[in-house]
C-alpha positions in Angstrom: 13.1 2.3 41.3 12.0 0.4 44.2 9.6 -1.3 41.5 12.4 -2.5 39.2 12.5 -6.1 38.9 16.3 -6.6 38.3 15.6 -10.2 37.9 13.4 -10.6 35.4 16.1 -8.6 33.5 18.8 -11.0 33.6 17.7 -13.5 30.7 17.4 -10.7 28.6 20.8 -9.9 29.6 21.9 -13.6 29.7 20.9 -13.7 26.1 22.5 -10.5 25.0 25.3 -11.9 26.6 25.3 -15.5 24.1 24.6 -13.1 21.2 28.3 -11.3 22.0 29.9 -14.2 22.3 29.2 -16.2 19.7 29.7 -13.3 17.2 33.3 -12.2 18.8 33.9 -16.4 18.5 32.7 -16.4 14.8 34.0 -13.0 13.8 37.7 -13.0 15.8 39.7 -12.0 12.7 37.4 -8.7 13.8 39.2 -8.1 17.4 43.2 -8.8 16.2 43.3 -5.6 13.3 42.2 -7.4 10.6 40.3 -6.4 8.2 37.1 -8.3 6.4 37.9 -8.1 2.6 34.6 -7.8 1.1 35.3 -7.6 -3.0 31.5 -5.1 -3.6 33.0 -3.4 -0.7 36.1 -3.0 -2.0 34.1 -1.5 -5.4 32.4 0.5 -3.7 35.2 2.4 -1.9 36.1 2.9 -5.8 33.6 4.2 -6.8 33.0 6.5 -3.5 36.9 7.8 -2.9 36.2 10.9 -5.5 33.2 12.0 -3.6 35.0 11.5 -0.4 37.8 13.4 -1.3 35.1 16.6 -2.6 33.3 16.5 0.8 36.8 17.2 2.6 37.2 19.9 -0.2 33.5 21.4 0.3 32.4 19.5 3.3 29.6 17.7 1.5 29.0 15.1 -0.8 28.6 15.4 -5.1 25.3 14.8 -6.2 27.1 13.9 -9.5 30.0 11.1 -9.6 32.6 11.7 -11.9 34.5 9.3 -11.9 31.6 6.0 -13.0 30.8 5.1 -16.6 32.1 8.8 -17.9 29.8 10.2 -15.0 26.8 9.1 -13.6 24.9 10.6 -10.5 26.1 10.0 -7.3 22.6 8.8 -5.1 23.9 5.3 -5.0 27.5 5.7 -3.9 27.8 8.3 -1.3 24.9 10.5 0.0 23.9 12.4 3.1 20.9 14.8 4.5 19.9 16.4 7.1 18.3 15.0 9.6 18.0 15.1 13.8 18.0 11.7 14.2 20.5 10.5 16.6 22.3 7.9 15.6 20.3 4.6 16.7 21.9 2.5 14.8 25.4 2.5 16.5 23.9 1.7 19.8 21.6 -1.1 18.4 24.9 -2.8 17.4 27.4 -1.5 20.4 29.9 0.3 17.7 30.7 -3.3 17.0 33.3 -3.8 14.2 32.5 -5.6 10.8 31.4 -8.9 10.8 30.2 -8.9 14.7 28.3 -5.9 14.7 26.4 -7.6 11.3 25.1 -10.7 13.5 24.2 -9.5 16.8 22.3 -7.2 15.5 20.6 -9.6 13.2 20.2 -12.0 16.7 19.6 -8.9 18.6 16.7 -7.5 16.5 14.7 -11.9 16.4 15.0 -11.8 19.7 12.8 -8.3 20.2 10.4 -9.9 18.2 10.7 -13.2 19.9 10.4 -11.3 23.2 7.0 -9.5 21.7 5.4 -13.1 20.7 6.0 -13.9 24.0 8.8 -16.7 23.3 10.5 -17.7 26.3 14.3 -16.4 26.4 16.0 -19.7 25.9 13.4 -20.6 22.7 14.2 -17.2 21.6 18.0 -17.4 21.8 17.7 -20.3 19.3 15.3 -18.5 16.8 17.7 -15.7 17.0 20.8 -17.5 16.0 19.4 -19.4 13.1 17.9 -16.4 11.7 21.4 -14.5 12.1 23.6 -17.6 11.2 22.0 -19.1 8.2 24.4 -19.2 6.1 23.4 -16.8 3.3 24.1 -14.2 5.6 27.8 -15.3 5.2 27.6 -15.1 1.9 26.6 -11.6 1.7 28.7 -10.6 4.4 31.4 -11.9 2.4 30.8 -10.7 -0.7 30.5 -7.1 0.9 27.0 -6.9 0.5 26.6 -4.3 4.0 23.7 -2.6 3.0 21.5 -5.7 2.7 22.5 -7.3 5.5 21.7 -4.3 7.9 18.5 -3.9 6.1 17.5 -7.9 6.2 18.8 -7.5 10.2 15.8 -4.9 11.1 13.0 -7.0 9.2 12.3 -8.3 12.7 12.2 -5.7 14.8 10.6 -4.1 12.4 7.9 -6.4 12.6 7.6 -7.3 16.5 6.6 -3.0 16.3 3.6 -4.0 14.0 3.1 -6.6 16.1 2.6 -5.0 19.3 0.4 -2.1 17.6 -2.0 -4.8 16.3 -1.7 -6.3 20.4 -3.6 -2.9 21.3 0.2 -1.5 22.6 -0.3 1.1 20.6 2.2 3.7 21.4 4.6 1.7 22.3 4.3 -0.8 18.9 4.4 2.5 16.8 7.8 3.7 18.6 9.4 0.4 17.4 7.8 0.2 14.2 9.5 4.0 13.7 12.8 2.9 15.2 13.4 -0.6 13.0 11.4 0.7 10.0 13.8 4.3 10.6 17.1 1.9 9.7 15.1 -0.9 7.2 14.5 2.3 4.8 17.9 4.1 5.4 20.4 1.5 5.0 18.7 1.6 1.1 18.4 -2.2 0.1 15.0 -1.4 -1.6 14.6 -5.2 -2.8 14.9 -6.6 0.9 12.3 -3.5 2.0 10.4 -4.8 -0.9 10.0 -8.0 0.3 8.8 -7.6 4.0 6.3 -5.3 3.2 4.9 -8.1 0.9 5.9 -10.4 4.0 4.5 -8.3 6.5 1.3 -7.4 4.6 -0.1 -10.9 4.1 0.9 -11.8 7.9 -1.0 -8.5 8.7 -4.2 -9.6 6.4 -4.2 -12.8 8.4 -4.8 -10.6 11.4 -7.8 -8.6 9.8 -9.7 -11.4 8.9 -9.0 -11.9 12.4 -11.5 -8.7 13.7 -13.5 -9.0 11.0 -14.6 -12.3 12.6 -14.6 -10.7 15.8 -16.1 -7.4 14.3 -13.0 -5.3 16.4 -13.5 -2.5 13.9 -12.2 0.1 15.8 -8.7 -1.7 16.2 -9.0 -2.7 12.7 -9.1 1.6 12.5 -6.7 1.5 14.5 -3.8 -0.5 14.1 -3.9 -0.1 10.1 -3.8 3.8 10.9 -0.8 2.7 12.9 1.1 0.8 10.6 0.8 3.3 7.7 2.1 6.0 10.0 5.0 3.9 11.2 5.4 3.9 7.3 5.1 7.6 5.8 7.9 8.1 8.9 10.0 5.8 8.4 9.7 6.6 4.2 10.0 10.3 5.1 12.8 10.1 7.2 14.6 8.8 3.8 13.1 10.8 1.8 15.7 12.5 0.0 17.5 8.9 -0.6 14.2 7.5 -1.9 12.8 10.0 -4.6 16.3 10.0 -6.2 15.9 6.7 -6.3 13.2 6.4 -8.0 13.8 9.6 -10.6 17.1 8.2 -10.9 15.7 4.0 -11.9 13.6 6.3 -14.5 16.8 6.9 -16.8 18.6 2.9 -15.7 18.7 -0.3 -16.3 15.4 -0.6 -14.6 13.5 1.9 -16.3 13.4 -0.6 -19.2 14.9 0.2 -22.8 13.9 2.1 -26.2 16.4 -0.1 -28.2 17.0 -4.6 -28.5 20.3 -5.2 -29.0 20.5 -8.8 -30.6 24.0 -10.0 -32.1 24.9 -7.7 -34.4 21.5 -6.2 -34.7 19.6 -3.4 -33.0 15.9 -2.5 -33.0 13.2 -0.3 -31.2 11.8 -1.8 -28.1 9.7 -0.2 -25.7 9.6 -1.5 -22.0 9.4 -0.8 -18.6 11.2 -2.6 -15.9 14.4 -5.1 -16.2 14.1 -7.8 -19.5 12.9 -10.8 -18.1 16.2 -12.8 -19.0 18.0 -10.3 -17.2 15.5 -9.7 -14.1 15.2 -13.7 -13.8 18.8 -14.2 -13.6 20.3 -16.8 -10.4 16.3 -18.5 -9.7 17.3 -21.7 -7.8 15.9 -25.1 -9.4 12.8 -26.6 -7.8 14.1 -29.2 -6.0 16.6 -26.7 -4.7 14.6 -25.2 -1.6 16.0 -28.7 -0.4 19.6 -27.1 0.8 17.4 -25.4 3.1 17.6 -28.2 5.1 20.0 -30.0 3.3 23.7 -28.4 2.3 25.5 -30.0 0.7 22.9 -31.6 -1.8 23.2 -30.1 -5.2 26.5 -29.3 -4.1 27.1 -25.6 -2.3 29.1 -23.6 -4.4 30.7 -22.9 -7.6 33.8 -22.2 -6.5 34.1 -25.6 -4.9 35.7 -28.3 -6.7 36.2 -31.9 -5.1 39.5 -33.6 -3.8 41.2 -37.1 -4.5 38.9 -38.6 -2.4 35.6 -38.0 -4.2 33.5 -40.4 -5.6 34.0 -38.6 -8.6 37.9 -39.6 -8.9 36.8 -42.9 -7.9 34.1 -43.0 -11.3 37.0 -42.0 -13.6 39.5 -43.7 -12.5 36.9 -46.7 -12.8 36.6 -45.3 -16.6 40.3 -45.5 -17.0 41.4 -42.4 -16.1 44.8 -42.3 -15.2 44.4 -41.8 -10.9 46.8 -38.6 -11.3 44.9 -36.7 -14.5 41.5 -37.7 -12.7 42.9 -35.8 -9.5 43.5 -33.1 -12.1 40.2 -32.9 -13.8 38.1 -33.1 -10.4 39.6 -30.2 -9.0 38.7 -28.0 -12.7 34.6 -29.1 -12.0 32.5 -27.2 -10.2 30.2 -29.4 -7.3 27.4 -26.5 -7.8 24.8 -27.9 -10.2 21.5 -26.8 -9.0 18.9 -24.9 -11.3 21.2 -21.2 -11.4 23.3 -21.0 -14.8 25.3 -18.4 -12.9 27.3 -18.9 -10.5 26.8 -19.8 -6.8 28.8 -18.8 -4.2 27.6 -20.9 -1.5 24.2 -22.6 0.0 21.2 -21.4 1.3 21.1 -23.6 4.5 18.4 -22.0 7.3 19.6 -25.1 9.6 17.8 -28.9 9.2 16.7 -28.5 13.3 14.8 -24.9 12.5 13.6 -26.6 9.3 11.7 -29.9 11.3 11.3 -27.9 14.3 9.0 -25.6 11.8 7.5 -28.0 10.3 6.3 -29.4 13.7 4.9 -26.3 14.7 2.8 -26.2 12.0 0.9 -29.8 13.3 1.0 -27.9 16.9 0.2 -24.9 16.2 -3.2 -23.2 17.3 -3.0 -19.7 15.8 -4.6 -19.3 12.9 -1.8 -17.1 11.7 0.4 -20.0 11.3 -1.0 -20.0 7.7 -0.6 -16.9 6.3 3.2 -17.2 7.6 3.3 -20.1 5.7 1.2 -18.7 2.9 4.4 -16.1 2.5 7.0 -18.7 3.1 5.6 -21.2 0.1 5.0 -17.5 -2.1 8.4 -16.1 -2.0 10.0 -19.9 -2.5 8.1 -19.2 -5.6 8.9 -16.2 -6.4 12.8 -17.8 -5.9 12.2 -20.2 -8.6 12.0 -17.1 -11.3 12.3 -19.0 -14.7 12.1 -22.2 -13.3 8.7 -21.1 -12.9 7.8 -18.4 -15.2 4.9 -18.4 -15.3 3.9 -16.9 -12.4 6.5 -14.9 -12.2 6.5 -13.8 -15.6 3.0 -12.3 -14.6 4.5 -10.8 -11.2 7.0 -9.3 -13.7 4.7 -8.0 -15.8 1.6 -6.7 -13.4 2.9 -6.6 -9.9 3.7 -3.0 -9.0 7.8 -2.3 -9.1 8.2 -6.1 -8.9 10.1 -5.6 -12.6 12.7 -3.1 -10.5 14.3 -5.8 -8.9 16.5 -8.8 -10.0 18.1 -11.6 -8.8 14.8 -14.1 -7.7 17.6 -16.0 -5.2 17.1 -12.9 -2.7 13.3 -14.0 -1.7 14.7 -16.5 -0.1 14.8 -14.2 2.7 11.9 -14.6 3.4 11.6 -18.2 4.2 14.5 -17.4 6.3 13.1 -15.7 8.4 9.8 -16.4 8.3 10.8 -20.4 9.4 12.7 -19.8 12.8 9.4 -17.7 13.8 7.4 -21.2 13.2 10.4 -22.7 15.3 10.0 -20.6 18.2 5.9 -20.5 18.0 6.3 -23.9 18.1 8.1 -24.8 20.7 6.6 -21.7 22.8 2.9 -24.8 22.1 5.1 -27.9 23.2 7.0 -26.7 26.2 5.4 -23.5 27.8 1.2 -23.9 27.9 -1.3 -25.7 30.1 -1.9 -29.3 27.8 1.3 -28.6 25.3 2.6 -32.1 26.4 -0.6 -33.9 25.3 -1.3 -32.4 22.3 2.2 -32.8 21.2 1.5 -36.9 22.4 -1.7 -36.7 20.5 0.3 -35.4 17.3 2.6 -37.7 17.2 1.4 -39.2 13.8 0.8 -35.9 12.4 4.3 -35.2 12.4 5.4 -38.3 11.5 3.1 -38.1 8.6 4.5 -34.8 7.6 7.9 -35.4 8.6 7.7 -38.5 6.5 5.7 -36.6 3.9 8.8 -34.6 3.5 11.1 -37.3 3.5 9.2 -39.1 1.0 9.1 -36.5 -1.6 12.5 -35.9 -1.6 13.4 -39.1 -2.1 10.5 -39.3 -5.4 12.7 -36.0 -6.7 16.3 -38.7 -5.8 14.4 -41.2 -8.2 13.7 -39.0 -10.8 16.4 -36.7 -10.8 18.5 -37.7 -14.4 21.2 -35.7 -12.1 22.1 -33.1 -15.2 22.2 -29.4 -15.4 23.2 -26.6 -18.0 27.0 -27.0 -17.0 27.3 -30.3 -18.0 26.3 -29.2 -22.1 29.8 -26.8 -21.3 31.3 -30.7 -20.5 30.5 -32.1 -23.7 31.8 -29.1 -25.8 34.6 -28.6 -24.0 36.0 -32.0 -24.2 34.9 -33.1 -27.5 37.1 -34.5 -30.4 37.2 -31.6 -32.7 38.9 -34.0 -35.3 36.2 -37.2 -35.5 33.5 -35.1 -33.1 33.7 -37.6 -31.0 32.8 -37.1 -27.1 33.6 -40.3 -25.4 36.1 -38.3 -22.8 32.9 -35.6 -22.2 30.6 -37.9 -21.6 33.0 -40.1 -19.3 32.7 -37.0 -17.2 29.2 -36.2 -17.0 28.5 -40.2 -16.3 31.3 -39.8 -13.6 29.9 -36.6 -11.9 26.0 -38.3 -12.5 27.1 -41.0 -9.8 28.9 -38.0 -7.8 25.9 -36.2 -7.3 23.5 -39.1 -6.8 26.8 -40.0 -4.4 26.1 -36.0 -2.8 21.8 -36.0 -2.4 21.9 -39.4 -1.1 24.7 -39.1 1.8 22.9 -35.3 2.3 18.9 -37.7 3.0 20.8 -39.5 5.6 22.3 -36.1 6.8 18.7 -35.0 7.3 17.5 -37.9 8.3 19.5 -38.1 12.1 18.8 -34.4 12.4 15.1 -35.0 12.1 15.5 -38.7 14.6 17.4 -36.5 16.8 14.5 -33.8 16.7 11.8 -36.5 17.0 13.8 -37.7 19.9 14.4 -35.2 21.7 10.9 -34.1 22.1 9.8 -38.5 22.5 12.4 -38.4 25.4 10.2 -34.8 26.7 6.6 -36.1 26.1 8.6 -39.3 28.9 9.2 -37.2 30.8 13.1 -38.1 30.8 14.3 -34.6 29.2 12.6 -31.2 30.8 12.4 -28.3 28.6 15.4 -26.4 29.0 17.7 -29.3 28.3 15.7 -29.9 24.7 16.0 -26.1 24.2 19.7 -25.9 24.7 20.3 -28.8 22.8 18.4 -27.7 19.9 20.3 -24.3 20.2 24.1 -26.1 20.3 23.8 -28.5 17.9 21.3 -25.8 15.7 24.1 -23.0 16.3 27.5 -25.4 15.2 25.2 -27.1 12.8 25.2 -23.6 10.8 28.4 -21.9 11.8 30.0 -25.2 10.0 28.3 -24.8 7.3 28.4 -20.9 7.1 32.4 -20.8 8.0 33.2 -22.8 4.4 32.3 -18.8 3.5 33.0 -16.7 5.8 36.3 -17.4 7.6 39.6 -16.7 8.4 40.7 -16.4 5.2 38.4 -13.7 4.3 40.6 -11.1 6.8 43.2 -9.2 6.1 45.3 -6.5 7.8 45.4 -3.0 7.1 48.6 -2.6 5.4 47.7 -5.5 3.0 44.5 -4.7 2.4 44.9 -1.3 1.3 48.4 -2.9 -1.2 45.8 -5.5 -2.4 43.0 -2.9 -3.5 44.2 0.6 -4.2 47.6 0.7 -4.8 48.4 2.7 -7.8 50.1 0.7 -10.9 52.8 2.4 -13.0 50.4 2.7 -15.7 48.1 4.4 -13.1 50.9 6.8 -11.4 52.1 8.0 -14.7 49.0 9.3 -16.0 48.1 10.9 -12.3 50.4 13.0 -13.2 48.7 14.8 -15.9 46.3 17.7 -14.1 44.9 18.9 -16.3 40.6 19.4 -15.3 39.2 17.0 -17.9 39.9 13.8 -19.4 38.8 10.4 -18.7 40.7 6.8 -19.0 40.0 3.2 -20.4 41.4 1.1 -18.6 41.6 -2.4 -21.1 43.4 -4.4 -18.4 40.2 -5.6 -16.2 36.8 -6.3 -17.0 36.1 -2.4 -18.1 32.3 -2.7 -16.9 32.8 -4.7 -14.2 36.3 -2.4 -12.5 36.0 0.6 -9.6 39.1 0.4 -9.3 40.3 2.6 -12.0 38.0 5.1 -10.7 39.3 4.9 -7.2 42.7 7.1 -9.3 40.3 8.5 -12.5 38.1 10.2 -14.4 37.1 6.0 -16.1 35.3 5.2 -19.3 33.9 2.1 -17.0 32.8 1.4 -13.5 31.2 -0.8 -11.5 27.6 -0.1 -10.4 24.1 -2.2 -10.5 22.1 0.6 -12.0 23.8 1.9 -14.5 21.8 4.6 -17.3 20.3 2.6 -19.5 21.8 5.4 -22.1 25.2 4.2 -21.3 24.2 1.0 -21.5 23.0 0.9 -24.4 26.2 2.4 -25.5 28.6 -0.5 -23.7 26.5 -3.4 -25.5 26.3 -1.7 -29.4 30.3 0.5 -29.4 32.8 0.6 -25.9 32.8 -3.1 -26.0 32.8 -4.2 -30.0 35.8 -5.4 -31.8 37.9 -3.3 -32.7 37.5 -0.2 -30.3 35.2 2.7 -31.9 37.7 5.6 -31.9 34.6 8.2 -32.4 33.3 7.4 -29.7 36.3 7.2 -27.0 37.0 10.3 -28.5 34.0 12.6 -27.9 34.3 11.0 -24.5 38.1 12.6 -24.3 39.8 9.3 -23.7 43.2 10.8 -23.2 44.6 7.5 -21.8 43.8 3.7 -22.4 45.4 1.7 -19.5 46.8 -1.8 -21.7 47.4 -5.3 -20.4 50.8 -6.2 -19.3 52.8 -7.6 -22.1 54.3 -10.9 -21.3 57.8 -9.8 -21.3 58.0 -6.8 -19.7 54.7 -7.4 -16.8 54.2 -3.8 -17.1 50.8 -2.1 -17.5 51.3 0.2 -20.7 49.6 3.5 -21.3 48.4 4.9 -24.8 47.8 8.5 -24.6 44.7 9.3 -27.0 46.0 12.7 -28.8 42.5 12.7 -31.1 40.3 13.0 -27.7 38.2 15.6 -28.7 38.0 17.4 -25.0 35.8 19.1 -23.0 34.2 20.6 -25.6 33.5 21.8 -28.8 32.0 23.6 -31.6 31.4 21.7 -34.6 30.8 22.0 -38.3 27.3 20.0 -39.0 24.1 18.9 -37.5 23.3 15.2 -38.5 19.7 15.2 -37.8 18.4 11.1 -37.0 14.7 9.4 -37.0 14.2 7.7 -33.4 17.0 6.0 -30.8 18.6 2.8 -33.6 19.0 5.3 -36.6 20.5 7.7 -33.5 23.0 5.2 -32.2 24.0 3.5 -35.1 25.2 6.8 -36.6 28.0 6.7 -34.0 29.4 3.8 -36.1 31.6 6.2 -38.0 30.5 9.6 -37.9 33.4 11.8 -37.2 32.6 13.6 -34.3 34.9 16.4 -33.9 32.8 17.9 -36.8 29.6 15.9 -36.7 27.0 16.0 -34.2 24.2 13.2 -34.2 20.7 14.6 -32.9 17.3 13.3 -33.0 14.4 14.9 -35.5 12.6 15.8 -32.2 14.8 17.6 -30.5 15.1 20.1 -33.8 13.5 23.1 -31.6 15.9 23.2 -29.6 19.3 22.6 -31.7 18.6 24.3 -34.6 20.1 24.8 -38.0 23.6 23.9 -39.3 25.8 26.9 -37.2 27.9 28.7 -39.6 31.5 28.2 -39.8 34.1 30.1 -37.9 37.9 28.5 -37.9 37.8 31.8 -35.2 35.9 30.4 -32.7 37.0 29.1 -29.5 35.4 26.8 -26.5 37.0 26.4 -23.4 36.5 24.4 -19.7 36.9 27.7 -16.9 36.0 25.7 -13.6 36.0 22.0 -13.6 33.4 20.9 -10.1 31.3 17.6 -9.9 27.9 19.5 -10.0 29.2 22.7 -11.7 30.7 23.1 -14.7 32.1 26.6 -16.1 32.5 27.3 -20.3 33.8 30.3 -22.3 32.8 30.5 -25.6 34.1 33.1 -28.1 32.6 33.2 -31.6 31.5 35.7 -34.4 28.4 33.3 -35.6 25.8 31.0 -34.0 27.5 28.1 -33.0 26.5 24.8 -31.9 29.0 22.9 -28.7 29.3 19.2 -27.7 30.0 19.2 -24.2 31.6 15.7 -23.4 29.2 14.8 -20.0 26.8 12.3 -19.8 22.5 13.6 -20.6 20.8 13.6 -17.4 18.3 15.5 -17.9 16.7 15.8 -14.1 18.7 17.8 -12.6 20.9 19.2 -15.1 20.7 22.9 -16.1 22.1 25.0 -18.6 22.9 28.5 -18.2 23.7 30.8 -21.6 25.1 34.6 -19.0 23.5 33.5 -16.1 19.7 32.8 -18.0 18.5 29.6 -18.0 18.5 27.5 -21.5 17.6 24.5 -23.1 19.8 21.7 -24.9 19.8 18.5 -26.1 20.6 15.1 -26.0 23.7 14.7 -28.5 25.5 11.4 -29.6 23.3 9.3 -27.7 24.9 9.9 -24.3 26.0 13.7 -24.9 24.8 17.1 -24.3 25.0 19.8 -27.1 23.5 23.4 -27.4 23.4 26.4 -30.0 25.6 29.2 -28.5 25.0 32.3 -30.1 28.0 34.9 -32.0 29.9 36.8 -29.2 31.4 36.4 -25.9 29.6 34.6 -23.5 29.8 32.0 -20.3 27.6 29.0 -20.2 27.4 26.9 -16.8 25.5 23.8 -16.3 24.8 23.4 -12.8 23.2 19.7 -10.7 19.8 21.1 -9.5 18.5 17.8 -8.6 14.5 19.0 -7.3 14.0 15.3 -5.8 16.7 15.9 -3.8 15.3 19.4 -2.0 12.1 18.3 -2.3 13.7 15.0 0.1 15.6 17.2 2.2 12.0 18.8 3.2 10.3 15.8 4.0 12.8 14.4 6.0 11.8 17.3 8.8 9.0 16.0 8.7 10.1 12.2 9.0 12.1 13.6 12.1 9.0 15.3 13.7 6.8 12.1 13.3 10.0 9.9 14.4 9.6 12.3 18.0 5.9 12.2 18.4 6.2 7.9 17.8 8.9 8.2 20.8 7.1 10.7 22.9 3.8 8.7 22.4 5.5 5.8 24.0 7.1 7.2 26.5 4.3 8.5 27.8 1.9 5.1 27.6 5.0 3.6 29.3 4.4 6.6 32.1 0.9 6.0 32.5 0.8 2.6 33.2 3.8 2.5 35.6 1.5 5.0 37.2 -1.4 2.9 37.4 0.4 -0.3 38.3 2.0 1.8 41.6 -1.6 3.4 42.5 
């Protein structure tokens, strides 16, 4: 310990202290016993409640979730694997409550990357705070996208590990990459990890070009091998989740579809991956990337409206609209007018100072890796344009591996959010702490002026040639047209007033950005003239940029997002009178259809009941087809609800009583039944169309391709019975008695990747029937029928986890040995 340099550690401790202080100040209510209210997290708790109740009884989570969409795999709701890796995540976050831990970890992770890049601590603090408090983070935390935020937070540390390997610090780099990669993958947000891998691959390609030029073949081989080993270890440690999810994805909306609906028409389809229209939802407009340094240029949020002092109100008044009416009208119109046709919660702002520093960095950095970083930034901006750059993105969707499994192109902007601060800190390091940094900065001033000036020229061109129209304007014109004479004079007045407001927002945003650009250039100019030292300049940049980001982020994540524990529980999970009434029914098998909520985007019902609806981003494809063609239609198809054993329907509150009503459906068919007839059809279109009216009590619909399993019509036996004996998430037992062969229909969702059927202990085949259910022939006599959910992917994944654990500890042991050897050499 005599050689330990505590003084060298002090700047890093100060950095960690600053990260903690900023996070605590911003998230103060979390330390006052309040709970962050996150809509998606509330939905997740609704989805997972049955799983936690199951675990309390059985000691482990179930594989199958009975409370969502009549039943679906539980893999992405609540799963666990056996691992010998300690919970280092709790160490990295200091056990801090949400959302403090989110921001602290993001700062710490980026700071590790800065240390790897040999960035001075003061500059590293600037970049870390910029990455952590970019507004997208506040938006996703407020919404409850916890796994997305954790996965994003580990990206910088994972890149740090890879760069250490590329710097020939092989064992240390491998250890950092394996640790960060383990948690990067473990939080199971494949889209974020996928984007990171592409970005890291582009940067790695830059290093490969350098090694090839320098003929460092051995280093190239070792680096690629160790990077691959880190990836293998990270993937192996999450193999159970990845394998089950990959298997499940084939049967979901992300796996393509066999039918397509267009209005009332149903036709055959054969697609792989998501539909283009669905995949390209949440595509930003081409000029919308300007929000990176001008947060208010497109109005920020669909949920923000205009106040009485806005330009919109004055424009409406100038067009002879009474002031009170103008104020009311303005308060109902969305500020957002960007390229996303869907609603958006807020602007994606990285900080004007960071953006301008990144542009300056492209001028002053000598390391050619800057071009590869810039290439990654540009690529992901193109990807974020989605349908607004359709030729390029349609090509990726059709031909780039796995690209068609993900939606929301705007998510791609996490990479510019990550890499722009990287460029900024590299640039400041070059300017302030290299031998000729100041001289080269002075020599580059003209180029810097051209670069920043060019950015503002492009911005002004967009301003002058913009029509300031957006998709919502068509809806406004339609809403305010006169139905009697077809006049849309009022709508035109509103649109013209909105255009004036948008021009005002755009112009004021340009002036705001010019102020920040002037600040950046001015401070650097004072540094050149020796009026300021590097540290004051860095501190000013850090303070102003952080405050700027916090002010904007605070619009989306603030004290209003927190509730005390009791209010959180009562607002989210207090049972209604209808729920309480239904819960009195202790029968082992029935389902509930809640018509008082958004049926297929509601997981609160799943908190209490086995729900026909639910909330999940990756529903089973066959169930999504059922929703689109049968469940969502009006009037309701009671045949379909009956076959799903829908015993209770929750009716919206009546205006007079104000209470949720409960309708008991006595026609629900129960857990299983014998049918009299088998109706064979050709293909999925005929199969799902046959559900329009078919009498599920007596008739079952089966595709012709399964005739070898289902056989011929059963021999009717009025005394035949089949009943449920035991109902468990992962194992269901029935008993049957009949004097002749029968065909049984089970009110359970068909999912062949794991559900096995056993007749008197012997494994037998079963068929997909009625498009979404299971069915099988049952011979005469008394029998026990058991369905067991035994996903082989889970057990294979568990074995691979042990292999990943071994690689994890091997990397740590290697790093420890390398440090010991290095220390021993230094003291020799």
